[in-house]
N, C-alpha and C positions, 0 to 999 in steps of 0.2 A: 393174495393178501394173507391167506391162512399160514403161509410159510413164514411170514415176517411178524405177525401179531397173533396172539391168542384171542379167543372170543371176548374175554373180559377186558382186554386192552381196547378192543374195538368199541365195546359198549361204553367204556370210560371216555374215549375220544368223542363219541357221538353225544353222550349226555353233557359233557363239558362244553362242546360246541353249541349245543342247544341252549344251555344256560347262558353262555356268553352272548349268543345272538339275542336271546330274550332281554338280557340286561342292556344290551346296546339299544334296542328299540324302546324299552321302558324308561331307562334313565337318559337316553340320548347321548350326545357327545359332550358330556360334562367332564369335570376332573375325575369323577368316579370311573371313567372308562379306563384310566391307567391301572386302577386296582383290579378291574375285571380282566384286563389284558394280562396282568401279572399272574393272576390265578390260572388263566388259560395256558399261559406259557409254562408255568410250573407243572401243570398236569401233563402237558406234552413232554416236558423234559424228564419227568419221572417215568413215563412210558418208554421213552427212548433209552433211558438208563437200564430199565428192566430188560429191554430187548438186547442191549449190548452185553448185559450180564448173562443172558440166556445163550448168546453166541459163545461167550468165553467159557461157560460151563460145558457146552457141547464139545468145544475144542479140547478142554482139559480131560474130559471123559474119554475122548477118542485117543489122546496121547496115553492115558493110563491103560486103556485096553491094549494098545500097541506094546507098552512095557510089559504088561501081564502076559501077553502072547509070547514076547521074546524070552521072558523068564521061563515059561513052560517049555518052549523049544529048546532052550539051553539045558534044562534038566533032563530032557528025553534023550 
């Protein structure tokens, strides 16, 4: 899991899930569950977006390093 998520993302997932579960048991299955579900899903979506951005950044940095290396090789 360390490869896919950083420690802060895991903490946010756990805390959000705990709050969601508490709200489910405290409020029950009322109309407020839709609001709680929406908050939970938004938190997960934000973490997924951060993960995708991390992958894209790593890919861009790798390509930039390859371009930099190719330019150094061409100069030599």
